[in-house]
C-alpha positions in Angstrom: 0.0 0.0 0.0 1.1 3.5 -0.7 -0.4 6.8 0.4 -1.6 8.6 -2.7 -3.4 11.6 -1.3 -4.3 13.3 1.9 -7.5 15.4 1.6 -8.5 18.4 3.8 -5.9 17.8 6.5 -6.0 20.5 9.1 -3.7 21.2 12.0 -5.7 22.6 14.8 -3.1 22.9 17.6 0.4 21.7 18.4 1.3 18.5 20.3 3.7 19.0 23.3 6.2 16.6 24.7 4.4 14.6 27.4 0.9 14.8 25.8 -1.0 11.5 25.5 -1.7 11.0 21.8 -4.6 8.9 20.4 -5.3 8.2 16.7 -8.8 7.1 15.6 -9.4 5.8 12.1 -12.6 4.9 10.2 -12.9 3.4 6.8 -14.6 6.0 4.5 -14.3 4.3 1.1 -13.5 0.8 0.0 -12.6 0.4 -3.7 -11.1 -2.4 -5.7 -7.6 -1.0 -5.6 -7.8 1.6 -2.9 -9.0 2.5 0.6 -10.1 5.9 1.9 -9.5 6.3 5.7 -10.6 9.2 7.9 -8.0 9.8 10.6 -8.4 12.0 13.6 -5.6 12.6 16.2 -6.6 13.7 19.7 -4.4 14.6 22.7 -4.8 14.9 26.4 -2.3 17.2 27.9 0.1 16.1 30.7 -2.1 17.7 33.3 -5.0 15.3 32.4 -7.2 18.0 30.9 -10.1 17.3 28.5 -9.1 15.6 25.2 -8.7 18.0 22.2 -8.6 17.2 18.5 -5.2 18.3 17.0 -5.5 17.2 13.4 -7.8 15.3 11.0 -7.8 14.2 7.3 -8.9 11.7 4.8 -6.0 9.5 3.6 -6.2 7.4 0.4 -4.1 4.3 0.1 -3.6 2.3 -3.1 -2.5 -1.4 -3.3 0.7 -1.7 -5.5 2.2 -4.6 -7.3 6.0 -5.3 -7.5 6.3 -2.8 -10.3 4.6 0.0 -8.4 1.3 -0.2 -10.4 -2.1 -0.3 -8.8 -3.4 -3.8 -8.2 -6.6 -5.3 -6.9 -6.6 -5.8 -3.2 -7.0 -9.4 -1.8 
C-alpha cells in the first residue's frame, strides 16, 4: 500500500512533549484497488485535561504490485 493523497488535512493545535496522543481511524471508502480512511488525532495534555482534537484528514491508500502499479486488493 502507498499513500496517494491526503485530503483536507487541518492542524488545529500543536502537540507538546508529554501529551498523550490517540489516533482514531474509520474506513470511509472501500474500492477495488484503494481505501479511503478518515483519521483523527486527539491529545490529552500532561495535566490530564479534556481531550482536544489536533488534526484530521482523509487518507487514500492504493495497493501496489511489485512494479509499483495499482493492483486489486486481496
